[in-house]
N, C-alpha and C positions, 0 to 999 in steps of 0.2 A: 505479599511477595515484593521484594525490592529488586528492581532490575536496573542495573547501571549501564547506560549507553556509553561505550568506549568509542574512540575514533575508529578502531578496527571494526567494530560492529557496524557503525554507521557506513563506513566504506563498503563493507560486504553487502549491506542492505541495498545501497544504491547501485552497486555492481550488478546485483540480481535484477533490479528494476531496469537498468540499461540493457541487460541481456534480453529481458522480456520485450522491451521496445524493439529490439532487432529481430526477435524470433517469432513474433506474432504479427498479423496483418494490422497495421495501425491506421489504416484509412478510416477517417471519420472519428478517430479517438483524439481527445485532448487530454493530455496528462497534466494534472495539477499537482505540483510538489509544494508541500507546506512543511517547512522544518519544524522540529519540536521546539517548544518553549522550555526554559528560558534560552535566550540567545547565548550560546556557548561558542566562542570563537574556535575552540579545538574541534568541536563537532561540525560547525558550519564550514570549516575548511575542507571537510570530507565530502561535501556535497558537490557533485560535478558542476562545472561551469559551462560545459558543452554537452550536447546530447546527440544521439544518432541523427544523421541527415534525414530530412523529410518528416521528422516526428514533431508534432505540435505539443510543445512543452511550455507551461507557464509556471514559473517559480514565484510563490507568494512570500510575503514577509512572515516571519515566525509568529507575529502577533495577529495575523489574519483571522477572521471569524471562522472557526471550523464548521459551524452549522451552515454557512453559505456553501461551503465545499460539499458537505454531505448532501444538501438539497440538489446540487447540480451533478451528483455522481451516480453512476450505475454500480461501480465497483470501487471499494476503498481498500487499499493495500497500505498497511502501516507496520511500524515496528511493534513488537509484542506489547500488548496492553495499552496501546495509544488510545486516548479517549475518543478521538474522532471515529476510529474504527468501531469501538464499542458502541458509540451512539449510532453509527450507521447500521449496526446489527438491529438495534431497537427500531429504527425506521425502515427496516426491510431491505436495506441495500446489501449487495454482495460485500462481505466483510472478510478480510484476510489479514491475519497477523503473520508477517513473514519473519522467521527467525533463521537467517542464513548460517549462523554459526552453531545452531542447535544448543543454545544456552538455556532455553526455557522449557526443558523437558518436564521438570517438576515445578509445579506452581499451585496456587490456591484457587484456581478458576476452572473447575472441571467442566462447566457449561460452555467454556470457550474452546475446548479441545478440538471440535470440528473446524474451528476457524484458524487454528494455529498450524502453520506449515513450516517444516524445517528444511526442506530441500527444494532446489530450483525446479526440478522436473515436476514435482507436485504443484508448485506454484503456477507453472505454465499450464498444466492441465486444468487446474481450478479456474484460472482466468478464462480459458477457452470455454469451459462449461458454463460459467456465468454469462459470458458474452452470448453464447448460443441461447441460453434461457431467456435473456433479455430480448434478443431478436424475436423469439417466439412470442413473448408477451406483447411486443409491438405489432406483430402481424395478427395476433388473435386476442385483442383486448377483451376483458371480461365484461 
């Protein structure tokens, strides 16, 4: 499946992430933003330069090691079929492919369907569910 990231898609993706930052309790959350490679000026200009007040956001360079991010993350939210999110699934992290424009309804990855979210309301619910599950894991370690 070939998925082309247009500036409109990237803007929509980050608009959803910004809404999420405003709509959920972000106390204790560090948001790590890693742009996709290769560095494409058209897409990079779509990434916000400011974020909601009081939200801890770290924007990494596009060539940052994604495995370091995966190791430090509880939840990974990425554009459809982004390899860090796929790797995060393998390592048992909360993994979400967010498709805000509903472009990836038909694809060649049926095993990823539970991780592919097409609307903001479901994204918000899934993140809250994963945060709750993580909190339970921390209070009741195996």
